C-alpha positions, 0 to 999 in steps of 0.5 A, a space after each residue: 499200119 492204118 491207111 491214111 486218107 488221100 491228101 485231097 480228101 484231107 484237104 477237103 475235110 480241113 477246108 470244111 472244118 476251117 470254114 465252120 470254125 471261122 463261122 463259129 468264131 465270128 458268131 462267138 458272143 462277148 469275145 472280150 469277156 470270154 477271152 479274159 476268162 480264157 487268159 486267166 485260166 492260161 496264166 493260172 496253169 502250172 506250166 505258165 507259172 514255171 516258165 520264164 520265157 513265154 511266146 504270146 501270139 497277138 490276136 487278129 480278127 476273131 481269135 481269142 483276144 490276147 492283147 488286153 493281157 499283154 501289159 500285165 504279162 510284161 509287167 509280171 517279170 516274165 520274158 514275153 515274146 511275140 511273133 511276126 512274119 518275115 517272108 513266110 517265116 515267124 520271127 520272135 521278138 522280146 516285148 518289154 513294152 506295149 508301145 514297141 508294137 505298131 499296126 503292120 500289114 493286114 492291120 496286125 500288131 507287130 514289133 516296130 521295124 526299127 526295133 526288130 534289128 536290135 540283137 537284144 530283141 531277137 529270140 530263138 525258138 529254143 529259148 522258149 519255155 512255153 508256147 501259146 499257140 493260136 489256131 482255127 480249129 482243135 480236137 480234144 486230143 490236141 489236134 490243130 489246124 491253122 489257116 493252112 499256111 504252116 507258119 506255126 508248124 514251122 516254128 513249133 518244129 524248132 521249139 524245145 521238147 520240154 516247152 509245152 505247146 498250149 493253145 487258146 480257143 473258144 469252145 466253139 472251135 472244138 471239133 470231134 476230130 481234126 484230120 492229121 497229116 504227117 507234119 501236124 503237131 499235137 498240142 499239150 493242152 487246149 484252154 477254152 472258157 469251159 475246159 482245159 483239154 490234155 492233148 497228145 503233145 509231141 
């Protein structure tokens, strides 16, 4: 068995990669048009075409922009699910209209508070046929690092094994190797403006 790097070393490596990825992402030109291209590639995937219930993240800051594609996705007849955070955990909401979202904490678009309590709107991770995953940095084997809070790591542990995990990223977020820890989950695919990478998956 290979020796794992010390936890402190992994932390430092991940911190350095996150810092560089954030700088790369901020410098990414023409984010709207490049994001549109990435989303078109994502929607053309056979995994997307075959899925009925699909998790879409709603972009914040410099992430690949997804909100411009949400109305068409909702109108397509797919059941589009968006996440929101409650006490450090991601909850899932069935989005039927973009008007059901409003700016919440940190100016993040989230489901309106009064709609979150509706039982018909609450979705379980096991209901998902496909999971769109955000992230800060990735490698070509499907390695991923987020912001370090573990929100998606917790969620993905409960997703069905037959539900593909597909990340969206700008090519500038791709690195040679993301240091992995035991709780890290590999993506099935990563879609950028230049390529579709096939990862190890779970």
